[in-house]
N, C-alpha and C positions, 0 to 999 in steps of 0.2 A: 503496500500499499503506500511506502512511504517513496518508495521510485515513482508512482506513479501519481503522488501530490507533486515532486520536484517539479516531471515531466510539464506538469499541468501550469504548473505559476513559471516555467518558462517560455511555455508557448504563450500563456497572458502576457508576458513582458515582451515577450518579440514582438506579440499584435502593436502591442501600444508603440513600441519603438519604430517599427514600419508605419504604421499612421500617424506619427508626432504630436501624439498625445502628450498628457501632461503626466509625472509620474504614478505609475498603478498604486494602490495603499491594498499589497496583500499582507493579510496577516501569517507568517509564517509559524509564529509561534501558535496559534489557534489550529493550524493543519496540523502542526507535526503531533496535536493531542490524540486524534482521530486513532481509532485501531488499527492498529499492524497486521494487516491478513497474510503477509507476504514474509521472505525473508528478508532482510535488510542489512549489507553488509557493512560495517563498520560502527561507530558507538556515534550515539545521537548528539547533535552539538548544542548547547545552550547559548541564551541571549550571554554575551560578553565573553563566549570563550576561543581562545587563539588556538585552533585546530592542533598548528605544531610548536607550541609556545618559544613562535619567534614572528620578526614584526616584516612582511612581505609585500614587496612591491610588485606591479606588473612590468615588464619591460616588452621591448620589440626589437630581435637580434639582427631583422633585417633591415633596421635604420641605424643612422649615425648617430652619436654622443655631442657632435659637436654644439654646443650652444646657439652657433652664428648663423646655423645656415641648415641645422636637425630641424624635421618638420612632423615627426613622429610625435603624437598627441603622449603616448606613454611615457616615452622617454625624456620628453620637453616636464613633464611631471618630476621626472627625478631630479632633475638638471642640476635647481638650485640648490641642491644637497653636495655638490658635487664643487658646482663655480660659483664664486661669491660675484656681489653686484658692483658695479662703480658707485651707484647710488641704489638706495632701498626706497620705495616706495610703501607709504602706510598706508591705511584702510580708509583713510580720504584722499587719497594718491598724492599726498603730499612728499614732496623728496625729504630723506634722512639719510644722514652720513651713511656708509659704505665702505669699500675702500678708496672712495672717492671720500677724505673727512672733512674738507673745506674747498667751496668755491666762493669766488670774488670778480666782481666786475662792476667798473666805475659807469659804464655806457650801454652794458646787455650786449654790446656786439662782440666786445672783447675780454675773454675770459680767462681766470689764471685757476685750476684745478690741481688739490693738493692730496696726493697718494698718501696712504699709511705706510709709515715704517715697519718696521720689524716682522712683516706678515712673511710667510714662506710658501711656494708649492707644494706639492705631493711630493716634488723630487727631491725637496731638501733647498732649492735656488730661491732666492730673494724676490718678493716679487717688486715692483720699481717702477719708474714713469715710461720704461721702455715698454712693458708688459701693457700697459694701461695704452697707449700708444698705437700699437701694433692693434689691441682687439678693438681699437675705436676706429682705427682705418679702414680695419676688415668690415667691420658692421656698418661703416659708413658707404662701402661699396656694395656687399652682397650679403644675401641672406633677409632675415624678417624684421632688420630695424633700419633698413635701406632709407626710408620713406622719412620716418621723424628723424634721421638724422640728416637730412638731405640740406636744411641749414649750414650745413659746417662749411665756409672757406677752406680753410687751412687748420691744421694742426702742429703744433712742435713742442719737441721736450727741450723744457730751460735748465733743468735742474737732475738729482738722481730721485727726486721724488714730488718733482712740479712741471706741466703741461701747461701751454698757452692753446687757446681754442677762439679762432677767428670765427665769426660767423656774417654770412652775408645781410643781414640785418639784426639790429637790438631785436633782442628778444631774453627775457626777464626772467622765462619760464624754462630755457634751455635745459637748467638742474632735473627738472620733472622727466625731461628727455630723455636722459641718461638713466633712470629708474631702472631697476633689474635688467641692465645690459650687461653680459656675463664679461668676465677679466681671466684672459688666458695666459698661459705663458708663451712670451715671444720667439716665433719661429714654430709654434704646433699649432697654430690657427686655422690652418689647412687640412689637420690630422682627422680622421673619422672619431678621433673621444681625445681632443687636446688636452695637456696637464692641466690642471685647477687649483685652486687654492680654499677648496669650501670646506664644509664640514667633515665629510664624507671623499673617501678617494675610492674611485670607480676599480672594482678586481674580477676581470673576464678570465675565465681560462683559456689558456693559449691558442685551442679551437677556435674559441671565439674573438679573438684578437681583431680589431677591424684592419683590413689590408693598409700597411704601412704606420700602425699605430702602435706594434712591440717595444717596449721601453727599452730603452738604451742600457739600463741598468736595473739590479733589484731594487723593489718599491723599497723607501725606509720602513726602518722599525717604528711600529704605532704604537705600542704597546710600553704606557707609561707606569709608575709602580699604583699600585692596587688602590691607592686613597686617590687618585685623580681619576680612576678612569669611569667613564658612564657607564649607568647597567647596562649588564650584559646580560645574556640569556642562559638557559641553562645549557651544562657541557656537552650532555648528548642530543641536545640540538645542534649545538656549534659541530660536533663531529660528523653529525651526518651532511649538514648543506656547508662544510669550510671549504671544498673544490668546486663549488659551484657558483654562478653569478654574483655578487654582493658588493654592498656600501660597506667599507670600516673606516669607522670614526678613526679620523687624521690627531693625531698627537701634536700637530703643530699650530693645529686650530685655536684661537683664542678662548673660542666657546667647549673646547674639547673636555671640560672637564665638566660642565654642564648639560650634556646632551643625553636626552633620556634613555637611550639605547647605541650598544656599542657596535651591532653589526644588521643593516638592513638587507636583508635576502631580494634576489631577483628570481621572479618566475613568468613563464611565457603562457599566454592564452591569448590565441588569436580571433578568434570567432565570438559573437555577442554572445548567444549560447555559453559556451565555455569559458567566459569571463563571469557572468553571471552566477554560472554556479561555481567556479572557484571561489569567486566572493562571500556567497552566500553558505560556502563551506568551510569558510575562516580562512581558506590557503591565500587569498589577496586579501589584504586586512584595510586598504584603503583606495577608494574610486575616485574617477571624476564624472560628472553626470550633467550632460545640459537638456534642461526638461524644455528647454522651449526648441531646442534643437531637431533635426530631423535624425540624429543616431538619440536621442533619447532611449535609455535601455530598462527605466522603469523597475529600476528596484524597489523591493520587498520593505515594505513600511514597519518591519521588525527592525531597521537597520535605524542609526541614527545622523541624521542630515546637518548639515550645516552649509550656509548662504552665504559665498562670496559679490562681492558686487565687480562689476565689470564694466570698459568705457564702450560696451554693445549697443549703439543705439539704434532703436525704432524712428522711422521719420517717414515724413510724406514728402515728396519731390516734386515737382512741376515741370510743366514747358510752358518755357516765356515767351514760345508761337503762339499758344493757345489764344484762340477767342476770349474765354474768360478767363483764363490763368494766366494771360500775359500782362495782367493790371496787379500794383503789389495791395491795391486796398482790396480788393475782390479775395486775394488771397489770403490775406491777414482775418477776412470776415471768417474765413473756412478754420480756422484756430480753435473756433470756439467751439466748430460741432465735435470735436475729437475727444470723445467723452474718456481720457486715460486712466482715471481710477476704478471705472466699472471692465477697461480694457486688462488692465494690470490684475483686478481682483477676478474676475470672473471668467476673463479668456487664459489667463495666463496663471492665475491659481496662484497669484501673491511672487512670483518670479521675477519680478521685473519691479523697477524704483520710475514713477510716473514722473514724467520731467517735462516743463513748458518750456524750459528753455536748452539748447543744444551742451548742455551743461549737467555733469551728474549732481544731482542735490546735495551729494555729501561734498562736494566743494567748497571753499570757504568762500568762494567768489560768487555762489550762486544765492543771488537776490530773490529770496521767499515771497517775501510780501510783493513785489514788483511780477514776479512769475503768476503769483494767483488772480492778477489782472488779466490774465487771457487763460482763466480755466475755462472750462466746459460750463456754457450757456448758450441752448438751442434761440433764447429769446435775445443775448446779445448779439449772437449769429444774424438771427432774424434784421436786426435793429442796424447793425454795422451794413449789412447788402443794401437796405434801403436807402441810407446814405448815400451810398454809389450808384444810387441811381438802379440798382435790381430789383425790380417790385412784379406783382401780377397786375400789369395792366390789359391784359386780356381777360380778367377774373374766370381764366379756366382752373384755378386751383394750383397753379403751377407759376414760377416766377419766369420772369425776362429780361435782359440786358439790354440797353439803350447801345446799338450799331447803328451810326451814320444815320442817328434822329428817328430810327425804328425801334420799335420792341419787337428780340428775336429771342426765340427759342433756345434754352439753355440745356446743353445733355453735354457732361462731363465723360470721358472713358478714363476708365480708372484701372490700371494695372495689379497684378497682386503673383506671386510665383506659387503657384498651386501645389507644388512640392512641401510646404509649411502648411500644416491644418491649423495653428497658431495664427501664423500672419492672414489667413482665409477668413478666419472668424474675427480676428480683429477688423479687420476690410469691411466685411459685411456687416460689420456692427456700425463704423464710421461713413460707411453706403447707405444705410437706413435710416441713419440721424441725420443726412442730406438730404435725402429724399423727402424725410420729415418735414424740412423748409422749405421743401415745393421745388428743388433740385433734380432733374432728372440726372441718374446715375448709371452708367452701362459698364459694370464691374466684369472683368477680364481677368478668369484664373487659367493663366498659364503656366504651363511646364519651365523650367527654368531656362531649357533652350530659346523657347517663343518668348518669353519675359525679356531674355536680355538682346534680342535681335527685335521687339518693338521697341524699346528703352533707346536702343542704336540706330535705329532708324526714326526715333523721335514720333513714334504713335502712339498719344497718350496725352490725355492732359495731368492725369495727376498719377503717381505709382506709391508703391509701400515698398521702404526698403529696409534693412539691416546695416550697418556700416560699423566695424571697429577702428575706434578713434586713438588715436595717441595719446599717451597719458595728459598732454597739454590740451585735449577736448580740441584740439583746431579744425573747422572743417571747412579748411580754404578748399580741399579737392572738391566739395559739393558745390561751390558756389562762385569760387572766383572763375573767373572767362579759361581760363586755360587747365582748369579740375579736371582732372581724371573719372571723378564721376561725376560730373557736371551733365548728366544726357538733357535736361532739358536747357541746355544755353540761358541760364540766367547770368544776367550780365547788372552790373552797378557798382561803379568804379568807386563808389563807399563803402561798399565791404571792404576792400584793401584799405581804406584809409582809417576807419575806424578798429581793424584790427590791428594794424602795425601800430598804433597810437596804444592800442591796451596791451601789446608786446614791448611796447618801448619805455611804459611806464615805471617809474619807482616804485617799492612797494608803498609811499605815504601818498600814492595818488593812482594807484593800481585798480581799489574799486569802483574810483569813481571811471575811469577811461572803458571796465569793464560793462558797467551797468550802460557807459553810452551805447556801448557795442549791441551787447545782447536788446538794448532797446531798439536800435535801429531794426536788429531783427527779425524781433516781432513783430514788429509795425509792418516790414515790406514783406516780409514770409516767402526768404526762396526755398524754402523748405519749415515744416511744421513739425518739431520733435515731438515723440511719440512716451517712449521711457527709456531706461537704461534694462538690459540683464541684470538678473543675479543667477550664480552659476551655481551648481551642488558639489559639494564633499561627502563623500559618506563611510562611516566606518561603522565595526560590530557596536552595539549598545553597551556601554560601561567599561572599553577595552581602552579608550584614549579619550583625556578630560585638555581644559584649556586650550582648544586651539585657535588661532585668529588668522584664515588664511584669507588672501589676497588676491588678486586675481595674477599678478604676477610669480606670485610665490604660496604655493598650500602652505609651504613649511616658514612662513613666516613668524615669528618668536618662537620657534620652533623650541629651545631651552626652556620654554616656560610650558611645553606638556609634558604630562603625567600619562603612562601608559601600565596597562593591566594586561599581561601577558601570560599570568600564571592561570586562567580561568576560573579564579576564586573571587 
């Protein structure tokens, strides 16, 4: 009976994943209490039990561990344990010192970066400005950080532990752009597993060493006196797993003595069903899940779920050549027809944070009182449209706009990617509200290929989209003339002027300039923000406590974690 229960649960979870729905709540504890009608091989697991008494994570041996270019989601989860960052982003996306302990600029354009002294890589060599220089240069040229670092005009080493960075234009938010950017040893940045200086050293069996990544020398000794060692696993567990892929606590790291576990073991499960099964059997102890994504795996509700905020913004884009959407005042009127709180609560099940401005509400610059002015109100929507001469001129119950002195019926073609059930449901809600005020909406639910083609050809008035913004929440790619994601050909030279003024403003003027920028965006509505996603970290109940995950590092404040791997 137990195997049948598990098969049913996995089938249900996979059906949710393929349908793109929100997390499915399955009470595995209640299911396990049903009468056993057959033979079950192995002991039953109880809540809070780590099956092998060790802490294990999933990884992918077919992808690299290069933190600059690697794209494996599983491996990227692990990388912050191996590679320390230049700057650390906290829960509010604010920059905190990392390997770069200080940053200074008198004009916002020319920066001096100071590198921590006394730090060493896993091979024992010192971390210097030369390593940060190569890492920054490599990140600017290739990999996942290229876009956010494109504003760097030049980098130079000015001392053993100092660098100078020149930007093309002033930007006092530059330190945030260094957030969670890794540092690797110079000369190894092209390796599949570069040398790092993080809390743990990656150990792979020789047959699994990525090509060109075999160490030139033996790894340094990482076992200090017992009084300084982090918590470790049972000797039996270590003996059974010490030849497999794993992360071993690095004794040269300043946080070594405060780590909650000495060794982290790496397991490999590739298929969704296998990952779910391994996690539910406690063979893997921590997984990520995107409850709004198409790969949502719908883990059981008996696990412990923690959320972290992201820079993934859902928004509405417009065609600046549309008969209706070419007018800023009409686009602005539509912002009142987006019921953000209902979308977040009823459709996204709380897995997002509503936002009226294209800035996370967690940001210190988010003006909540100002944002409320543009909140959902169909009455305000009707009023704004009427003030823009959009009315029901022929008394047929539908609104018309004046074009050439004549009232013309309004029909808006609204695009949404049909591959995402969440986005479709949100778009339907927005379309219903627009129709309730008298605007005809043709909602086109298109496959990704058809959706992208329609955007590129400009065959739309409105589209529902999602974008992952950089940590400074810059939306230049969406609204500037040469923006890569400006599908609607939105153009207003004031966007650049307001944006540049905000970025160049010193701290005592920053909020004022930010308010002016976001006020102008809200009034002209090149886009209409909806929300920022929240994603999930899942662990087994009562196994891990005191987590505070962030988008760039699930193991943020890892030294504060407490673990119970004994099953007691």
